Backbone bond lengths (Angstrom), bond angles and torsions (degrees), N, CA, C in turn:
res aa  C-N    CA-C-N  psi(-1)  N-CA   C-N-CA  omega(-1)  CA-C   N-CA-C  phi
1 M - - - 1.464 - - 1.531 108.69 -
2 R 1.308 116.09 129.06 1.468 121.11 -174.66 1.532 110.98 -73.76
3 R 1.346 116.44 129.66 1.460 122.23 -178.06 1.530 110.26 -84.18
4 I 1.341 115.47 123.58 1.454 121.75 -177.95 1.527 109.28 -115.44
5 A 1.319 118.25 112.79 1.462 121.52 173.40 1.526 108.44 -76.17
6 V 1.336 116.53 131.24 1.462 121.63 -176.23 1.527 109.16 -124.75
7 S 1.331 117.31 120.67 1.459 119.55 176.59 1.525 109.70 -72.84
8 Q 1.331 115.97 156.19 1.455 121.52 -176.61 1.529 110.71 -124.10
9 R 1.334 115.50 157.87 1.455 119.38 172.16 1.529 108.51 -71.79
10 R 1.327 117.31 156.28 1.460 122.67 -178.55 1.524 108.11 -126.99
11 D 1.339 116.65 123.08 1.457 121.26 -175.02 1.521 111.08 -136.04
12 A 1.348 115.86 136.67 1.459 121.46 168.53 1.524 107.36 -81.77
13 I 1.337 117.37 132.31 1.453 122.30 -174.46 1.524 109.73 -96.29
14 A 1.317 116.01 116.32 1.461 121.54 -179.44 1.519 110.68 -61.33
15 G 1.345 116.09 136.33 1.454 121.20 177.99 1.510 114.37 82.14
16 R 1.309 117.78 -1.15 1.460 122.33 178.17 1.522 109.17 -134.90
17 D 1.287 116.63 147.23 1.459 121.08 177.52 1.521 108.63 -85.36
18 E 1.342 115.08 63.80 1.461 120.65 -175.66 1.522 110.95 -142.55
19 T 1.303 114.80 142.22 1.459 122.03 165.38 1.518 106.28 -119.28
20 R 1.306 116.74 128.15 1.465 120.64 -172.34 1.524 112.21 -118.80
21 D 1.330 115.11 139.97 1.455 121.35 161.18 1.521 106.99 -84.00
22 A 1.315 116.67 142.01 1.466 119.27 -178.50 1.524 110.03 -146.07
23 L 1.318 114.82 146.44 1.462 121.28 -179.84 1.521 108.57 -134.25
24 D 1.311 116.65 131.37 1.453 120.77 175.01 1.529 108.72 -56.51
25 V 1.325 116.38 122.47 1.461 119.42 -176.71 1.520 111.76 -60.28
26 R 1.329 116.65 -24.33 1.466 119.26 179.85 1.521 111.89 -66.31
27 L 1.342 117.05 -31.23 1.464 119.05 -179.74 1.523 110.52 -72.98
28 G 1.337 116.35 -45.89 1.458 118.63 176.75 1.523 111.70 -59.84
29 G 1.338 116.01 -42.12 1.458 119.72 179.09 1.513 112.77 -64.77
30 L 1.327 116.45 -39.06 1.455 120.62 179.35 1.527 110.45 -63.42
31 L 1.337 116.85 -46.53 1.461 119.85 -179.60 1.528 111.26 -62.33
32 W 1.324 116.40 -42.25 1.467 120.39 178.70 1.525 110.74 -62.43
33 N 1.329 116.56 -45.58 1.458 120.31 -178.57 1.527 112.52 -65.73
34 L 1.326 116.36 -23.30 1.469 120.06 177.37 1.533 112.00 -88.13
35 G 1.328 116.53 2.41 1.459 120.13 173.49 1.511 115.46 99.56
36 F 1.343 117.42 13.85 1.465 121.07 -179.39 1.528 110.39 -107.50
37 L 1.333 116.13 160.83 1.461 122.46 174.52 1.522 108.18 -105.26
38 P 1.357 118.71 100.94 1.460 120.27 -179.21 1.523 111.54 -76.30
39 I 1.352 116.06 133.48 1.464 122.33 179.26 1.527 107.62 -123.65
40 P 1.338 118.40 102.66 1.465 120.25 179.88 1.528 111.69 -64.26
41 L 1.321 116.15 138.04 1.460 122.07 -179.58 1.527 110.39 -90.15
42 C 1.320 115.87 144.50 1.456 123.19 -179.35 1.530 109.81 -99.20
43 S 1.338 116.88 114.35 1.463 120.38 -174.42 1.521 113.10 -70.53
44 A 1.348 118.80 -18.30 1.459 120.93 -179.44 1.523 112.08 -63.85
45 I 1.332 116.89 -21.08 1.468 120.12 178.91 1.517 110.35 -62.93
46 A 1.334 116.90 -30.66 1.470 121.33 -179.90 1.521 109.86 -107.60
47 S 1.337 116.88 37.91 1.457 121.46 -176.64 1.521 111.17 -67.61
48 A 1.327 115.15 146.42 1.462 121.23 179.48 1.529 112.38 -82.06
49 R 1.316 118.72 17.27 1.463 120.21 -177.53 1.531 112.59 -77.36
50 R 1.336 117.76 -13.74 1.458 120.12 179.66 1.527 107.68 -105.08
51 N 1.315 117.27 -107.26 1.461 121.76 173.53 1.512 107.59 -148.04
52 A 1.335 116.08 168.34 1.465 120.59 -171.66 1.517 112.24 -59.88
53 T 1.330 117.27 -40.41 1.464 120.47 -178.50 1.516 111.13 -66.02
54 E 1.332 117.00 -45.70 1.457 121.00 179.79 1.526 111.29 -67.31
55 D 1.325 116.35 -38.38 1.459 119.87 177.96 1.521 111.10 -61.78
56 A 1.315 117.04 -45.11 1.460 121.45 -179.72 1.525 110.65 -63.41
57 R 1.333 116.27 -39.84 1.465 120.04 178.91 1.523 110.80 -65.94
58 A 1.327 116.87 -43.39 1.468 120.48 179.46 1.526 110.90 -62.72
59 A 1.330 117.14 -42.67 1.459 120.82 179.86 1.521 111.02 -64.73
60 A 1.339 116.86 -40.17 1.461 120.34 178.91 1.524 111.13 -64.94
61 E 1.334 117.12 -41.48 1.464 120.79 178.38 1.526 110.95 -64.83
62 Y 1.320 115.97 -39.12 1.471 121.84 178.07 1.525 110.64 -60.49
63 L 1.318 116.62 -48.68 1.458 120.48 -178.99 1.522 111.65 -67.07
64 D 1.323 116.99 -37.67 1.466 119.81 176.42 1.529 110.52 -61.33
65 A 1.348 116.49 -39.90 1.460 120.07 -179.99 1.526 111.61 -67.29
66 L 1.337 116.64 -38.87 1.464 120.53 178.51 1.524 112.19 -72.16
67 A 1.323 115.80 -34.96 1.471 122.10 -179.66 1.524 112.53 50.37
68 P 1.334 118.43 55.51 1.470 119.61 179.13 1.520 111.16 -65.46
69 E 1.315 115.17 148.36 1.460 120.39 179.42 1.532 111.52 -92.83
70 S 1.321 116.87 -16.94 1.462 123.96 172.69 1.519 107.14 -153.44
71 I 1.333 116.96 164.87 1.457 121.79 -176.80 1.521 109.29 -134.85
72 V 1.338 116.06 136.41 1.457 121.95 171.15 1.521 108.30 -116.13
73 L 1.321 116.81 123.71 1.455 122.25 171.97 1.520 106.16 -96.24
74 S 1.313 117.13 111.89 1.463 121.39 -170.75 1.527 111.53 -87.38
75 G 1.327 115.99 -178.78 1.455 121.87 -179.16 1.523 112.45 -86.81
76 G 1.341 115.90 -177.10 1.454 121.49 178.94 1.512 112.37 94.92
77 N 1.347 117.56 147.24 1.466 124.93 -176.70 1.529 110.86 64.55
78 D 1.323 116.79 129.61 1.458 119.77 167.44 1.521 108.23 -73.09
79 I 1.312 116.85 146.77 1.465 120.16 177.04 1.525 108.72 -62.21
80 G 1.330 116.46 131.95 1.455 122.52 -174.87 1.512 112.96 99.09
81 Q 1.325 117.17 -17.30 1.465 121.79 -179.14 1.521 111.88 -77.61
82 A 1.323 116.52 -31.96 1.468 122.33 -178.26 1.526 108.51 -132.51
83 P 1.354 117.40 85.89 1.471 120.65 -174.38 1.523 113.83 -56.11
84 E 1.340 117.53 -34.84 1.458 119.56 -179.83 1.523 110.79 -63.39
85 R 1.323 115.64 -41.09 1.454 118.67 177.43 1.526 110.56 -67.09
86 D 1.323 116.79 -43.03 1.459 120.32 177.74 1.527 110.17 -55.53
87 N 1.341 116.48 -46.50 1.468 120.92 -178.83 1.518 111.33 -59.57
88 L 1.334 115.38 -44.12 1.461 119.16 -178.58 1.521 111.29 -65.72
89 E 1.318 117.41 -39.55 1.462 119.49 -179.20 1.526 111.61 -70.92
90 H 1.323 117.81 -35.64 1.471 119.15 173.30 1.529 109.97 -61.63
91 A 1.339 116.11 -41.19 1.468 119.83 178.05 1.526 110.77 -65.27
92 A 1.336 116.65 -37.49 1.463 120.12 178.94 1.528 110.95 -63.62
93 L 1.321 116.77 -39.29 1.464 119.89 178.30 1.531 110.67 -70.04
94 A 1.327 117.11 -35.47 1.468 119.33 175.22 1.531 110.08 -63.76
95 Y 1.334 117.11 -41.19 1.461 121.33 176.27 1.522 110.41 -61.67
96 A 1.327 115.71 -45.17 1.466 120.16 -178.84 1.516 111.16 -62.57
97 R 1.318 116.77 -38.34 1.468 120.21 178.16 1.527 110.48 -64.75
98 L 1.340 116.06 -45.93 1.462 120.77 -177.43 1.524 111.76 -64.36
99 H 1.336 116.15 -41.93 1.463 120.29 -174.41 1.523 113.06 -100.90
100 R 1.324 116.39 -0.82 1.456 122.79 177.21 1.528 111.94 53.93
101 V 1.340 114.86 47.74 1.463 118.97 176.23 1.531 108.78 -97.63
102 P 1.316 117.69 152.05 1.465 120.83 -179.30 1.528 112.14 -66.18
103 V 1.315 115.62 144.64 1.462 123.15 175.03 1.522 108.01 -126.20
104 L 1.334 115.77 134.34 1.456 121.84 170.74 1.518 107.75 -118.57
105 G 1.328 117.58 119.35 1.447 122.34 176.15 1.515 110.12 -102.13
106 I 1.337 116.32 125.87 1.462 122.04 179.83 1.521 108.98 -109.74
107 C 1.323 117.21 119.08 1.460 124.10 178.79 1.530 110.60 54.61
108 R 1.329 119.26 -106.39 1.456 120.26 176.76 1.537 111.18 -53.14
109 G 1.343 115.99 -33.93 1.458 119.87 179.41 1.520 112.40 -62.05
110 M 1.342 116.78 -38.80 1.461 119.95 175.03 1.522 110.06 -66.19
111 Q 1.336 115.89 -40.78 1.464 119.52 177.52 1.529 110.90 -60.28
112 M 1.334 117.01 -38.69 1.461 120.39 179.80 1.525 111.42 -64.80
113 I 1.313 117.58 -39.90 1.466 119.85 176.08 1.525 109.48 -58.60
114 H 1.316 115.94 -46.03 1.472 122.12 179.46 1.524 111.03 -61.33
115 V 1.335 117.82 -46.21 1.468 121.85 -179.50 1.526 110.66 -67.84
116 H 1.317 117.29 -41.02 1.468 121.81 178.24 1.526 111.26 -58.06
117 Q 1.319 115.51 -31.26 1.463 121.03 179.96 1.535 111.74 -92.34
118 G 1.315 117.03 16.09 1.466 120.54 173.34 1.511 115.26 93.13
119 G 1.329 118.59 5.63 1.462 121.40 -179.16 1.520 112.43 -83.65
120 E 1.317 115.86 165.09 1.457 122.53 176.75 1.532 109.76 -119.65
121 L 1.318 115.13 151.70 1.458 121.35 179.71 1.518 110.58 -95.77
122 V 1.329 116.16 157.77 1.459 121.75 176.92 1.519 108.85 -126.48
123 L 1.331 116.70 149.22 1.451 120.98 175.29 1.515 110.02 -71.84
124 Q 1.324 116.20 144.50 1.461 121.17 -178.79 1.526 110.05 -132.54
125 T 1.299 115.93 156.31 1.458 121.78 171.45 1.528 108.26 -122.34
126 G 1.316 115.39 154.91 1.459 119.38 177.75 1.509 115.04 78.51
127 H 1.353 117.37 17.99 1.466 120.44 -179.06 1.525 112.65 -120.44
128 V 1.336 117.72 11.33 1.462 120.49 -177.09 1.526 110.38 -108.05
129 A 1.344 115.35 122.75 1.472 122.56 176.78 1.523 112.19 54.83
130 V 1.339 115.88 46.48 1.456 121.99 176.83 1.527 109.15 -133.75
131 A 1.297 115.60 167.21 1.463 121.96 168.80 1.518 107.12 -112.25
132 H 1.324 116.97 137.10 1.458 119.41 179.59 1.521 110.37 -147.02
133 T 1.309 115.27 167.32 1.459 121.59 -176.62 1.523 110.73 -90.63
134 V 1.329 114.97 136.69 1.459 120.44 171.72 1.523 107.85 -121.19
135 T 1.322 115.59 149.22 1.462 120.52 -176.75 1.519 110.16 -129.80
136 G 1.323 115.16 152.26 1.459 121.54 177.79 1.515 109.48 163.18
137 E 1.311 117.62 143.57 1.460 121.58 -178.33 1.528 111.70 -59.47
138 W 1.329 116.98 -29.02 1.456 122.95 -178.97 1.534 111.96 -61.59
139 L 1.321 117.35 -21.85 1.458 121.80 -175.49 1.525 113.88 -77.53
140 G 1.297 117.84 1.58 1.464 120.06 179.41 1.505 110.80 87.33
141 E 1.318 118.01 -79.56 1.455 121.20 177.61 1.521 111.93 -82.02
142 G 1.317 116.46 -1.93 1.461 120.15 174.35 1.508 115.26 95.58
143 R 1.338 117.92 -16.47 1.459 120.50 178.41 1.521 109.69 -159.02
144 R 1.318 115.08 154.49 1.451 120.52 173.07 1.521 108.77 -159.58
145 T 1.329 116.31 162.83 1.448 122.10 176.97 1.526 108.64 -99.06
146 V 1.333 115.92 131.07 1.465 121.20 -177.48 1.520 109.64 -131.21
147 N 1.336 116.51 162.71 1.455 120.40 174.68 1.528 110.04 -79.27
148 S 1.319 116.73 164.53 1.468 121.07 -177.02 1.524 109.29 -149.64
149 Y 1.347 116.07 127.34 1.459 121.39 -176.90 1.532 110.65 -141.83
150 H 1.308 117.35 50.20 1.466 118.57 -177.31 1.519 111.19 -141.11
151 N 1.323 115.91 145.81 1.463 120.59 176.25 1.522 112.75 -111.73
152 Q 1.321 116.17 1.97 1.458 121.48 169.52 1.527 107.74 -123.49
153 G 1.317 115.89 150.57 1.447 118.26 -176.74 1.509 113.02 -145.57
154 V 1.315 114.30 179.94 1.463 122.73 -177.80 1.519 108.40 -107.31
155 P 1.322 117.73 117.61 1.472 119.85 -177.97 1.519 111.79 -69.45
156 G 1.311 115.21 143.50 1.455 119.44 -177.75 1.510 114.40 -72.58
157 D 1.336 117.45 -17.45 1.461 120.09 -176.07 1.522 113.11 -105.64
158 A 1.340 118.11 11.16 1.470 119.21 -177.15 1.521 110.97 -151.95
159 L 1.327 116.46 56.36 1.460 120.70 178.85 1.520 111.10 -69.93
160 G 1.342 115.37 152.55 1.448 120.34 173.84 1.528 111.06 -60.80
161 A 1.304 115.66 163.61 1.465 121.81 -176.77 1.523 111.79 -58.93
162 E 1.311 116.15 139.71 1.456 125.06 175.14 1.529 113.53 64.60
163 L 1.331 116.50 21.88 1.463 120.70 176.51 1.515 109.93 -112.36
164 E 1.317 116.00 150.66 1.456 120.46 175.73 1.522 109.90 -134.43
165 P 1.342 117.20 144.86 1.469 120.35 -179.16 1.520 111.28 -76.72
166 L 1.327 114.87 146.57 1.457 121.28 176.12 1.522 112.11 -115.90
167 A 1.325 116.29 -29.00 1.467 120.83 179.37 1.519 108.94 -153.66
168 C 1.333 116.40 149.20 1.460 121.84 -177.85 1.526 110.24 -133.80
169 A 1.328 115.25 154.30 1.457 121.65 172.41 1.525 108.96 -83.34
170 E 1.321 116.20 172.72 1.463 120.31 -178.18 1.530 112.27 -63.37
171 D 1.355 117.67 -25.76 1.463 119.92 179.10 1.526 113.04 -84.01
172 G 1.334 117.46 4.03 1.452 121.92 176.86 1.509 114.77 91.56
173 S 1.333 118.16 -7.32 1.462 120.19 178.88 1.532 109.82 -71.89
174 V 1.319 115.02 152.26 1.464 120.93 -176.14 1.524 109.82 -81.39
175 E 1.316 116.51 129.01 1.460 122.15 179.92 1.528 112.66 -109.42
176 A 1.314 117.13 -12.23 1.463 121.40 173.77 1.517 107.79 -155.04
177 L 1.334 115.54 143.43 1.460 120.09 -179.69 1.518 109.49 -150.05
178 R 1.325 114.83 167.22 1.459 119.98 174.21 1.515 109.44 -146.21
179 H 1.322 114.40 159.62 1.457 120.88 174.78 1.517 108.54 -79.80
180 C 1.307 116.34 142.84 1.465 120.14 -175.92 1.529 112.54 -71.71
181 H 1.343 118.46 -22.68 1.460 120.84 -173.71 1.525 113.78 -127.40
182 L 1.315 117.61 -18.53 1.456 121.56 -177.19 1.526 110.11 -113.75
183 P 1.340 118.85 156.89 1.471 121.20 -179.66 1.532 111.96 -79.95
184 W 1.331 115.29 61.26 1.462 122.02 178.24 1.521 108.83 -112.30
185 L 1.317 116.23 128.33 1.456 122.63 -178.95 1.522 108.76 -131.52
186 G 1.324 116.98 136.69 1.458 120.92 177.38 1.515 111.45 -128.03
187 I 1.336 115.94 139.72 1.466 121.96 174.61 1.526 108.04 -132.22
188 M 1.327 117.62 145.07 1.450 121.03 -177.69 1.523 113.09 -89.47
189 W 1.312 118.93 -10.83 1.454 120.29 178.94 1.535 110.28 -95.32
190 H 1.334 115.37 167.78 1.465 122.63 -176.25 1.522 110.10 -110.19
191 P 1.326 119.13 98.68 1.474 119.80 178.50 1.518 112.82 -58.05
192 E 1.337 116.87 -33.98 1.466 120.96 -175.17 1.527 112.78 -71.06
193 R 1.333 118.26 -15.86 1.464 120.69 -177.29 1.526 112.82 -90.25
194 D 1.308 117.44 -5.14 1.464 120.94 176.00 1.520 109.39 -93.73
195 T 1.326 116.87 135.98 1.466 121.72 178.65 1.529 109.41 -123.70
196 P 1.321 117.54 111.57 1.462 126.62 -3.14 1.528 110.76 -77.82
197 T 1.328 117.46 164.90 1.453 120.87 175.62 1.522 110.17 -61.80
198 A 1.316 115.95 132.73 1.468 120.14 -178.52 1.527 110.58 -55.36
199 E 1.321 114.97 139.41 1.463 120.04 179.76 1.524 111.10 -57.72
200 A 1.343 116.83 -37.23 1.464 120.39 179.36 1.520 111.22 -62.38
201 D 1.339 117.22 -37.34 1.457 120.60 179.73 1.521 111.88 -74.55
202 Q 1.323 117.33 -36.78 1.460 119.68 175.37 1.529 110.36 -59.90
203 K 1.329 115.64 -44.57 1.464 120.25 179.22 1.521 110.97 -64.94
204 L 1.336 116.53 -42.12 1.468 121.24 179.45 1.525 110.53 -58.40
205 I 1.340 116.51 -48.85 1.464 120.71 -177.01 1.521 110.97 -64.73
206 K 1.325 117.29 -46.23 1.464 120.12 -178.73 1.523 111.20 -62.86
207 N 1.311 116.60 -44.82 1.459 119.77 -177.89 1.519 112.09 -67.81
208 H 1.354 116.57 -40.71 1.454 118.54 -175.21 1.526 112.35 -76.66
209 L 1.321 117.41 -48.46 1.461 118.97 -176.65 1.502 112.61 -73.44
210 G 1.309 117.30 -20.33 1.453 119.98 176.33 1.494 114.50 -83.68
211 A 1.342 115.78 -7.12 1.467 120.53 -177.62 1.511 110.81 -85.82
212 R 1.304 115.43 154.73 1.462 120.58 174.13 1.522 108.67 -151.64
213 L 1.344 116.69 133.53 1.457 120.58 -179.63 1.512 110.70 -100.46
């Protein structure tokens, strides 16, 4: 069974002296049902309590010990809101680059791929808790309707280095992208939030995370 490292959202819990990593149970269940072994990542490994160099080293050692065969960067948290999570996901992408393992970025995860490659995000309206149409030849029939839960997006005219768009929303923002040389794929919608998960998304996840270059 292929081991999939999955990043988690990081939240301080009001009224409790706790900061928690959390993962939508639907995502873990979806990965398991598709034949993968999901392994949630612990953001404390890349905590900012030391310094940037030590944090990066600790995160790299953590990922080397886990040795994931694929990586999912999940949704939740705006980039910059949880620096420890940001640090861990940057380290995960560095690991993926070194070992050439597949990466799937979901919503914020796609944004992280873009930011990791030097891109910047833009504020958007009309993309929170709605369904909208995305278009692109990569989609097979050229268009489909997907869910949307983000207030920041990836501009179509300023992608990060070595990235190319695969699908766009009607406002021109990028809704799916891939790396030109590495097995990294990003989508802005949440397959796990659809019941049942769209057959196209099940196929996408199985084909992409099961691949290795």
